DOMILUM-80213 format. One line per 8 residues: number of its first residue (from 1); their letters; for each residue x, y, z of C-alpha. Coordinates in steps of 0.001 Angstrom, whole numbers, plus 500000, padded with zeros to 6 digits. Example, Ala and Ser with C-alpha at 12.3 -4.5 7.8 and 13.67 -1.06 7.14 Angstrom:
<nodes>
1	as	512300/495500/507800 ~ 513670/498940/507140
</nodes>
This chain:
<nodes>
1	mggwlret	315354/022614/367272 ~ 314748/019947/364648 ~ 311353/021415/363855 ~ 312833/024919/363580 ~ 315543/023677/361197 ~ 312966/021961/358981 ~ 310818/025083/358964 ~ 313822/027283/358162
9	agglpatf	315759/025195/355636 ~ 313650/022178/354707 ~ 312168/021480/351292 ~ 314361/023819/349224 ~ 315611/022527/345847 ~ 319117/021119/345372 ~ 320056/023896/342935 ~ 319471/026453/345670
17	wylwvgtl	321914/024660/347965 ~ 324619/024493/345285 ~ 324261/028248/344834 ~ 324231/028713/348608 ~ 327496/026808/349203 ~ 329203/028630/346333 ~ 328118/031961/347799 ~ 329379/031034/351260
25	inraggfv	332851/030112/349986 ~ 333069/033110/347682 ~ 332115/035581/350407 ~ 334447/034034/352978 ~ 337307/034937/350627 ~ 335902/038332/349687 ~ 338710/040413/351149 ~ 339119/043007/348408
33	viyltiyl	336073/045239/348846 ~ 336464/045219/352644 ~ 340140/046142/352599 ~ 340409/048122/349347 ~ 340285/051643/350842 ~ 342948/050819/353434 ~ 345081/048961/350846 ~ 345053/051887/348428
41	ttvqgfsp	345951/054504/351037 ~ 348533/052534/353061 ~ 350146/050168/350535 ~ 349767/052027/347242 ~ 350097/055503/348793 ~ 346931/056901/347197 ~ 345391/060067/348587 ~ 341919/059796/350170
49	sqsglvlg	340389/061406/347073 ~ 342168/058959/344743 ~ 341080/056078/346917 ~ 337485/057308/346890 ~ 337602/057676/343120 ~ 338861/054116/342656 ~ 336100/052803/344912 ~ 333650/054906/342936
57	lwaaggav	334948/053417/339666 ~ 334333/049952/341086 ~ 330728/050972/341707 ~ 330454/052617/338274 ~ 331662/049387/336701 ~ 329058/047601/338771 ~ 326364/049875/337329 ~ 327351/048823/333822
65	gtlvggva	327674/045201/334873 ~ 324247/044952/336496 ~ 322491/046170/333346 ~ 324572/043990/331045 ~ 324158/041014/333357 ~ 320415/041509/333646 ~ 319896/041614/329872 ~ 322280/038692/329351
73	adrigrrp	320484/036607/331987 ~ 317201/036981/330085 ~ 318651/036648/326588 ~ 321391/034021/326780 ~ 320570/032471/330137 ~ 321386/032614/333837 ~ 324027/029875/333749 ~ 326300/031224/330958
81	tllvahlg	326084/034738/332399 ~ 327203/033510/335806 ~ 330026/031391/334399 ~ 331487/034277/332389 ~ 331127/036698/335315 ~ 332880/034472/337864 ~ 335698/033513/335509 ~ 336245/037163/334603
89	avallasl	336380/038069/338297 ~ 339091/035457/338868 ~ 341231/036895/336075 ~ 340856/040521/337154 ~ 341494/039844/340842 ~ 344697/038027/339937 ~ 345718/041027/337793 ~ 345014/043508/340594
97	afaqgfwv	347328/041589/342914 ~ 350316/042732/340845 ~ 349024/046089/339572 ~ 350872/049260/340538 ~ 349893/052900/340186 ~ 346620/054768/339866 ~ 346315/054544/336071 ~ 346611/050759/336134
105	iapltflf	344593/050003/339254 ~ 341717/052359/338416 ~ 340688/050774/335069 ~ 341218/047253/336407 ~ 338978/048056/339362 ~ 336328/049410/337002 ~ 336438/046206/334933 ~ 336287/044126/338109
113	gvvaesar	333119/045983/339043 ~ 331651/045214/335615 ~ 332252/041454/335687 ~ 331609/040904/339404 ~ 328304/042770/339488 ~ 327056/041276/336225 ~ 326594/038059/338212 ~ 324170/039638/340698
121	pafqalmv	320986/039918/338540 ~ 321571/036492/336976 ~ 322031/034942/340415 ~ 318909/036588/341843 ~ 316837/035669/338792 ~ 318031/032062/339016 ~ 317024/031970/342688 ~ 313531/033156/341802
129	dvvperdr	313363/030612/338943 ~ 314187/027582/341076 ~ 312502/028471/344404 ~ 308682/028477/344607 ~ 307061/031738/345677 ~ 305966/030344/349060 ~ 309601/029535/349962 ~ 311344/032654/348679
137	lraftlny	311435/034555/351964 ~ 313208/031580/353565 ~ 315526/031116/350591 ~ 316588/034764/350374 ~ 317080/034844/354136 ~ 319281/031732/354044 ~ 321301/033149/351165 ~ 321739/036463/352975
145	wavnvgfa	322831/034523/356041 ~ 325506/032760/353959 ~ 326648/036110/352550 ~ 327143/037457/356046 ~ 328808/034346/357442 ~ 331308/034802/354648 ~ 331524/038541/355248 ~ 332233/038046/358954
153	vaamlagl	334981/035531/358183 ~ 336479/037793/355516 ~ 336367/040879/357755 ~ 338144/039089/360595 ~ 340802/037595/358320 ~ 341404/040499/355933 ~ 343803/042334/358239 ~ 345789/039180/358991
161	vasadpkl	345994/038255/355320 ~ 347078/041760/354347 ~ 349716/041897/357068 ~ 351218/038647/355738 ~ 351284/039906/352144 ~ 348902/042494/350636 ~ 348820/040557/347348 ~ 347101/037688/349136
169	iflldaas	343878/039670/349592 ~ 343481/039596/345802 ~ 344817/036100/345147 ~ 342730/034413/347846 ~ 339668/036353/346704 ~ 340304/035062/343175 ~ 340591/031509/344480 ~ 337293/031840/346341
177	alapflfi	335569/033063/343164 ~ 336327/029698/341581 ~ 333917/027948/343979 ~ 330657/029311/342542 ~ 332085/028914/339022 ~ 332708/025201/339607 ~ 329352/024567/341315 ~ 327480/026256/338462
185	llkvrepr	329578/024514/335807 ~ 329168/021033/337276 ~ 325873/021068/339192 ~ 323515/023789/337967 ~ 321337/023459/334885 ~ 319722/026318/333007 ~ 316087/026507/334188 ~ 313112/026713/331895
193	rarpaaap	311924/030280/331801 ~ 308639/031961/331019 ~ 308070/033149/327484 ~ 307808/036911/326873 ~ 304026/036656/326433 ~ 303811/036157/330202 ~ 304740/039794/330842 ~ 301623/041844/331684
201	hapvervg	300734/045344/330466 ~ 302826/045066/327296 ~ 302726/043239/323951 ~ 305492/040762/323231 ~ 307430/043070/320934 ~ 307842/045680/323688 ~ 309445/043311/326166 ~ 312927/044651/326884
209	lgmvlrdr	314913/046914/329192 ~ 312731/049840/328132 ~ 309737/048137/329717 ~ 311496/048158/333075 ~ 312403/051821/332672 ~ 308739/052654/332003 ~ 307563/050856/335139 ~ 307056/053799/337469
217	vflgfval	305987/051687/340436 ~ 309163/049635/340255 ~ 311408/052631/339563 ~ 310027/054339/342657 ~ 311099/051324/344664 ~ 314531/051466/343016 ~ 314900/055156/343905 ~ 314121/054469/347563
225	nvlisfvf	316698/051693/347556 ~ 319290/054156/346225 ~ 318698/056366/349273 ~ 319044/053675/351908 ~ 321904/051998/350025 ~ 323791/055319/349962 ~ 323574/055431/353745 ~ 324485/051774/354166
233	mqhlstlp	327480/051885/351793 ~ 329207/054454/353997 ~ 330489/051527/356075 ~ 332870/050600/353249 ~ 334023/054093/352304 ~ 333820/056870/354906 ~ 333501/054742/358057 ~ 337058/053307/357886
241	iamtgdgi	338395/056815/357259 ~ 336496/058166/360280 ~ 337756/055350/362487 ~ 341381/055708/361418 ~ 341007/059467/361938 ~ 340107/058712/365559 ~ 343309/056703/365911 ~ 341681/053269/365663
249	paqqyglv	343953/050713/363891 ~ 342883/048999/360670 ~ 342724/045621/362435 ~ 340188/047001/364911 ~ 338107/048359/362029 ~ 338002/044812/360650 ~ 336837/043442/364007 ~ 334217/046166/364473
257	ialngili	332772/045705/360997 ~ 332841/041927/361486 ~ 330179/042438/364189 ~ 327800/043180/361327 ~ 328237/039691/359933 ~ 328295/038024/363356 ~ 324966/039551/364394 ~ 323388/038544/361105
265	vggqlfip	324756/035017/361443 ~ 323271/034765/364926 ~ 319890/036326/364234 ~ 319018/036427/360531 ~ 317456/032947/360395 ~ 314853/034040/362949 ~ 313781/037063/360874 ~ 311355/035335/358434
273	klirsydr	309144/034062/361229 ~ 309277/037478/362912 ~ 308217/039553/359890 ~ 306136/037244/357714 ~ 302817/038477/359150 ~ 303695/042170/358695 ~ 303238/044394/355651 ~ 306487/044461/353664
281	skvlaaas	306487/048213/353181 ~ 306108/048843/356906 ~ 308989/046473/357589 ~ 311123/048330/355027 ~ 310204/051676/356590 ~ 311144/050450/360065 ~ 314394/049061/358676 ~ 315261/052433/357119
289	liiglgfs	314694/054243/360413 ~ 316884/051804/362344 ~ 319667/052038/359752 ~ 319440/055825/359918 ~ 319623/055771/363715 ~ 322740/053600/363672 ~ 324609/055828/361250 ~ 323454/059003/363026
297	ltafadta	324951/057711/366269 ~ 328296/057445/364482 ~ 328489/061257/364691 ~ 329222/060871/368412 ~ 331533/057821/368252 ~ 335223/058187/369096 ~ 336205/054741/370401 ~ 336129/051270/368903
305	afyavtvl	333486/050218/371448 ~ 331183/053117/370534 ~ 331629/052411/366823 ~ 330768/048775/367557 ~ 327461/049862/369136 ~ 326550/051904/366051 ~ 327320/048915/363806 ~ 325062/046692/365903
313	vwtvgeml	322189/049193/365602 ~ 322272/049608/361816 ~ 322821/045878/361377 ~ 319390/045237/362930 ~ 317907/047487/360256 ~ 319850/045666/357561 ~ 318522/042319/358809 ~ 314944/043552/358452
321	nspsnstl	315560/045234/355115 ~ 317213/042476/353105 ~ 314616/039653/353004 ~ 311664/042032/352574 ~ 313520/043870/349824 ~ 314409/040669/347955 ~ 310938/039149/348091 ~ 309361/042411/346951
329	iaalspaa	311723/042639/343963 ~ 310738/039093/342993 ~ 307033/039924/343406 ~ 307317/043006/341168 ~ 309259/041243/338373 ~ 307326/039699/335451 ~ 308533/036129/334924 ~ 309988/036757/331472
337	mrgryqgv	311814/039879/332672 ~ 313381/038767/335949 ~ 316965/039286/334823 ~ 316317/042836/333632 ~ 314320/043779/336723 ~ 317028/042354/338990 ~ 319632/044215/336937 ~ 317919/047572/337365
345	mslswsva	317503/046991/341104 ~ 321163/045994/341356 ~ 321941/049235/339542 ~ 320607/051096/342579 ~ 323332/049508/344704 ~ 325952/050455/342123 ~ 324731/054053/341984 ~ 324867/054198/345768
353	gfaapvlg	328262/052494/345746 ~ 329587/055255/343483 ~ 327902/058129/345308 ~ 328812/056939/348812 ~ 332598/057387/348556 ~ 332441/060389/346217 ~ 329695/062500/347844 ~ 330205/061029/351290
361	gyvqqhlg	333949/061614/351059 ~ 333399/065214/349940 ~ 331060/065948/352849 ~ 333413/064232/355273 ~ 336417/066209/354072 ~ 334799/069656/353803 ~ 331948/069623/356346 ~ 333097/067035/358857
369	devlwlsc	332047/063658/360171 ~ 329150/064997/362247 ~ 327424/066552/359223 ~ 327948/063375/357198 ~ 326447/061001/359762 ~ 323507/063218/360728 ~ 322750/063725/357030 ~ 322680/059948/356643
377	gaiavvaa	320025/059820/359346 ~ 317928/062435/357531 ~ 318182/060530/354241 ~ 317005/057363/355982 ~ 313928/059182/357348 ~ 313046/060290/353802 ~ 313440/056698/352593 ~ 311166/055417/355375
385	agqlwsgp	308458/057919/354487 ~ 308731/056940/350831 ~ 308301/053259/351662 ~ 305065/053946/353546 ~ 303680/056226/350845 ~ 304417/053932/347882 ~ 303700/050602/349580 ~ 300010/050193/348585
393	arerraaa	300729/050708/344861 ~ 303531/048123/344992 ~ 301320/045543/346672 ~ 298585/046065/344066 ~ 301150/045504/341309 ~ 302524/042407/343043 ~ 299030/040970/343431 ~ 298263/041565/339751
401	lqam	301474/039798/338655 ~ 300792/036871/340952 ~ 297307/036521/339480 ~ 298832/036443/335980
</nodes>
């Protein structure tokens, strides 16, 4: 066991661990996104379409935030970008606790998406800056493990917190956002970053967001991530609606979805050793198929136990997808452009986060749950095929950047 722990967590820099602890605390208090759909429909009295629109505005704000955060991380630095993002999240979460009505909650949710998601590319770029390439698979896996420990805790507690007082889901989330702010403020220094001349295939004056948008190899990877993220994000938007439609209480939804975090907590740290000898694109293709299978099975679920089985299936795919995805993003990002590249990749999650409740909700309402879940399976098959087809070009690009 001691040898496994050293192999899994040994030798990583102190800055990584400060970021890791801040993430763990922040995610353990991350009640809002988990409970937002139920809060809007049961406490605020929003219709399902209004609730879906608000969730979509959160994702749209995230799309803006990821691009702004990515550019800011490269231009003004990782540390100041993260400090502003976390402090802004604290302020907006506290405001949402007391907000009433669609026309107040909707714009506040959009702004929350902007500031919260602007931290993502800066955080990922900082991780790549401080962790050597040989240790990144371990580091991203450990960070993802912390995210899901926090998620499991938040999912299990969200219903209890909301039943005590719905405002607490926002206020405690705001309090948890202070943890990464304080760790970064007191313990994290701005790393030295590569100069723009380090970026291949472009002269210095062309280094900017446009360079990312001209990188067809990377944009193909982003497009595939949009597809699988669209499927995955259904667990926050249409899945709770499907479960409540089957008469399953909100508290049981929290427990079922908490299985996602529990399985990751129990198994994620073993994933790097399992997949490190396999081609990343094949791992991503297998992950897409497993995620698609899990969501397809949801078409036949009508009890909490059956829904729990589907969650366990697609969670296995998620566990394979995340570390391979993160290391491949890092490998495809020129050193001087890491913030922008991370921002554009994060944009794929925001696009999916907007499309999932809007398009998924439309299909669910007008065509039914079965069509929605089987369509998710078909989308995942397309994503898997795309990963296999585009994998060789990505690996050639990654090898060229590593040689630079």
